[in-house]
N, C-alpha and C positions, 0 to 999 in steps of 0.2 A: 504495499498498499502505500503509495506516495505520500511525500511528507505535508503538512495542514501547516495552515497560520493563518491569522484573524482577518478577516474583512467584515469591513462596515460602508452601508451604503444610506447615507444621511442627504434628504430636503429641508429645505426649512420650515417646513411642517411636520415632521417625523424622522423615525429613522427608519426606510424599508425597508431593511434586511441586514440579518448583522448574526457572524457565527463563524465558524471553522469551514474552510476552505481549504481544496486541492490543488485549484486550476479556476484563473480568473481571465477572460479576454474581454477588452474596451477599446471601444476607438478614441483617439483623441485626433488633433489638430496633424497631427507628424504621421499618424497613419494606425490600423490596427497594433495591440500589446497586449502579448501573452503575459500571465505571473504564474510560476509558481513559489514554493518556499525560496530562503536566503535570496530573493533579485534582489538585484544594486538597487540603494537608494534613488528613486524617480521623482520628478511631479512635473503634472505634464495637463495642458487645460484637452478639456471632454466637449467632442461633438456628441449632436443627437445622434443615437442608433440605440444598437440593445448591448445589455455588459450581460455574459453569461459567467455565470458561478458554477462550477462543479463541487457537488461536497457530498461527499459518498459515493454510494451507487446512484445517487440525487442530480437534477441540475437544478437551476432556477434565474430562468430570463429577465432581466430589467429593463423597462426603455427609459433611456435618459435624456435628458434635453440641456446642453451644456454644463460649466462644471468643473472641478478637477480631479485628479489621481494624484492620491500621493503614496508612495513605497518604502518604507520604514520599519526595521527593526521585524520584517516577518510580519509588518500590518498594512493591510491594504484600504486605504479610505476614499471612497469617493461623494466627493461632497457636492450635489449638486442641484441647481434651479428647478427643475423637477423629475421625479421617478415614480415610476410604478411597477409593479411586479405583472410580468404577460401572462394572461391566464395560458392554461396550455402548455406555458415553456417555450413554443416557436420562438425561432429568429426571427421569423417574417412577422410574426403575431407582435412581436419589442420592437422592433422598425416599424410598424405602424403606430405601433403607441406611442413612443416617441416622436413620432410626425405629428401627431394629434397632441401631444404634449407641444410642442413648439407652435400649432397654430394657435393653442388658447392663449399664450402666450403672446402673439401677435394680436390676435384679439384684443385683451388684455389692454395691449399701448397704443391700441389706434381708441381706446375710448378716453 
């Protein structure tokens, strides 16, 4: 079994997901990043898209819109403007959810 590390996905409203994981994939402004335990420290800006968290035999997919990713001392923190767990856990569902979150923000900005 792969070594695990702590992951937290936080939005202004709440902690969307928190727990131990073996692998995380997120989309940054520089491209996709895959994270395993003992990853080098990194700070990166997140873009709109899915975040995939593999933990045990399960996979959680979260749609996020904007924010930052920090990797430090086997703890991955995603601080995001908006985030929501995608029902069904699919990458396409999370991507659509992230686009919907982006649309909600644009509507709010236009008011």
